[in-house]
C-alpha positions as a LaTeX table, in Angstrom:
\begin{tabular}{lrrr}
\hline
Residue & $x$ (\AA) & $y$ (\AA) & $z$ (\AA) \\
\hline
Met1 & $-0.24$ & $-14.67$ & $-13.09$ \\
Arg2 & $-3.62$ & $-13.11$ & $-11.83$ \\
Val3 & $-3.90$ & $-9.59$ & $-10.96$ \\
Gln4 & $-6.83$ & $-7.73$ & $-9.37$ \\
Ile5 & $-7.35$ & $-4.49$ & $-9.93$ \\
Thr6 & $-9.43$ & $-2.45$ & $-7.43$ \\
Ala7 & $-10.47$ & 0.92 & $-7.50$ \\
Arg8 & $-11.34$ & 3.13 & $-4.03$ \\
His9 & $-13.80$ & 5.93 & $-4.57$ \\
Cys10 & $-12.73$ & 6.43 & $-8.16$ \\
Asp11 & $-13.69$ & 5.20 & $-11.89$ \\
Leu12 & $-10.97$ & 3.52 & $-14.19$ \\
Ser13 & $-11.48$ & 3.84 & $-18.00$ \\
Asp14 & $-10.54$ & 1.26 & $-19.96$ \\
Pro15 & $-7.46$ & 1.80 & $-20.99$ \\
Val16 & $-5.90$ & 2.43 & $-17.37$ \\
Arg17 & $-7.22$ & $-1.07$ & $-16.65$ \\
Glu18 & $-5.80$ & $-2.78$ & $-20.17$ \\
Arg19 & $-2.03$ & $-0.59$ & $-19.35$ \\
Ala20 & $-2.38$ & $-1.97$ & $-15.97$ \\
Gln21 & $-2.70$ & $-5.64$ & $-16.90$ \\
Glu22 & $-0.14$ & $-5.60$ & $-19.59$ \\
Leu23 & 2.10 & $-4.02$ & $-16.67$ \\
Ser24 & 1.87 & $-6.68$ & $-14.46$ \\
Glu25 & 2.61 & $-9.32$ & $-16.56$ \\
Lys26 & 5.35 & $-7.95$ & $-17.85$ \\
Leu27 & 6.35 & $-8.51$ & $-13.97$ \\
Thr28 & 7.46 & $-12.45$ & $-14.93$ \\
Arg29 & 9.98 & $-11.84$ & $-17.28$ \\
Phe30 & 12.24 & $-10.48$ & $-14.27$ \\
Asp31 & 10.59 & $-13.46$ & $-11.91$ \\
Pro32 & 9.16 & $-16.27$ & $-12.72$ \\
Arg33 & 8.03 & $-16.83$ & $-9.26$ \\
Val34 & 5.75 & $-14.06$ & $-9.32$ \\
Ser35 & 2.23 & $-15.68$ & $-8.71$ \\
Gly36 & $-0.04$ & $-12.03$ & $-8.51$ \\
Ala37 & $-0.20$ & $-8.86$ & $-8.11$ \\
Asp38 & $-3.08$ & $-6.87$ & $-6.45$ \\
Leu39 & $-3.23$ & $-2.88$ & $-7.86$ \\
Ile40 & $-5.06$ & $-0.54$ & $-5.53$ \\
Phe41 & $-6.32$ & 2.87 & $-7.32$ \\
Glu42 & $-7.21$ & 5.18 & $-4.48$ \\
Glu43 & $-9.40$ & 8.93 & $-4.97$ \\
Glu44 & $-9.40$ & 10.73 & $-1.94$ \\
Lys45 & $-9.45$ & 14.85 & $-1.60$ \\
Arg46 & $-6.79$ & 15.82 & $-4.07$ \\
Ser47 & $-4.75$ & 13.50 & $-4.62$ \\
Lys48 & $-4.40$ & 9.76 & $-5.98$ \\
Lys49 & $-2.46$ & 6.93 & $-4.97$ \\
Val50 & $-1.84$ & 3.66 & $-6.52$ \\
Glu51 & $-0.57$ & 0.80 & $-4.52$ \\
Ala52 & 0.69 & $-2.86$ & $-5.93$ \\
Ile53 & 1.60 & $-5.66$ & $-3.40$ \\
Leu54 & 2.87 & $-8.47$ & $-5.94$ \\
Ser55 & 2.30 & $-12.62$ & $-4.11$ \\
Leu56 & 6.11 & $-14.12$ & $-4.76$ \\
Asp57 & 5.88 & $-17.88$ & $-4.16$ \\
Arg58 & 7.98 & $-18.94$ & $-1.20$ \\
Val59 & 8.87 & $-15.55$ & $-0.57$ \\
Asp60 & 7.45 & $-12.46$ & 1.11 \\
Arg61 & 5.31 & $-10.11$ & $-0.21$ \\
Ile62 & 6.13 & $-7.46$ & $-2.36$ \\
Val63 & 5.16 & $-4.33$ & $-1.81$ \\
Ala64 & 5.39 & $-0.70$ & $-3.49$ \\
Ser65 & 2.84 & 2.89 & $-4.60$ \\
Ala66 & 3.02 & 6.17 & $-6.51$ \\
Glu67 & 1.15 & 9.36 & $-5.74$ \\
Gly68 & 0.45 & 12.30 & $-8.29$ \\
Gln69 & $-2.29$ & 13.89 & $-11.15$ \\
Glu70 & $-2.50$ & 11.15 & $-13.54$ \\
Trp71 & $-3.17$ & 7.70 & $-13.54$ \\
Met72 & $-0.91$ & 6.55 & $-16.31$ \\
Gly73 & 2.30 & 7.94 & $-15.33$ \\
Met74 & 2.11 & 6.92 & $-12.03$ \\
Leu75 & 1.60 & 3.26 & $-13.74$ \\
Asp76 & 5.02 & 3.98 & $-14.92$ \\
Lys77 & 6.73 & 5.10 & $-11.40$ \\
Leu78 & 5.57 & 1.78 & $-10.16$ \\
Phe79 & 5.97 & $-0.59$ & $-12.46$ \\
Asp80 & 9.87 & 1.06 & $-12.43$ \\
Arg81 & 9.89 & 0.84 & $-8.67$ \\
Leu82 & 8.27 & $-2.90$ & $-8.61$ \\
Ser83 & 11.00 & $-3.67$ & $-11.11$ \\
Arg84 & 14.01 & $-2.79$ & $-9.34$ \\
Gln85 & 12.41 & $-4.40$ & $-6.22$ \\
Val86 & 11.52 & $-7.58$ & $-7.92$ \\
Arg87 & 15.48 & $-7.89$ & $-9.99$ \\
Arg88 & 17.16 & $-6.99$ & $-5.98$ \\
Ser89 & 14.82 & $-10.42$ & $-5.04$ \\
Arg90 & 15.85 & $-12.34$ & $-8.15$ \\
Ser91 & 19.07 & $-11.47$ & $-8.02$ \\
Gln92 & 19.85 & $-11.68$ & $-3.58$ \\
Ala93 & 18.38 & $-15.68$ & $-4.00$ \\
Val94 & 20.28 & $-16.41$ & $-7.17$ \\
Asp95 & 23.49 & $-14.97$ & $-5.46$ \\
His96 & 22.52 & $-16.66$ & $-1.82$ \\
Lys97 & 22.38 & $-19.84$ & $-3.49$ \\
Ala98 & 26.03 & $-19.93$ & $-4.94$ \\
\hline
\end{tabular}
């Protein structure tokens, strides 16, 4: 799986990058069609935001975002949302074919 991490107006530490890579690769457990993930870390005046765009084969993209003060906490919240969306997408595809 291809994972691309982009930092806009901020510097990311190595543990944050490694955690983002690790969590992104875990999403293939829920759906093997996940082919790539784009993670965008953005910091503005007083707010931090993380956005993730997942690419699935033969399916529309899945987008989720999280805002907060700490990168690690936002990553956990973001991947909870993504995993829920991926599981729902997978179950709908399996149920539809039945």
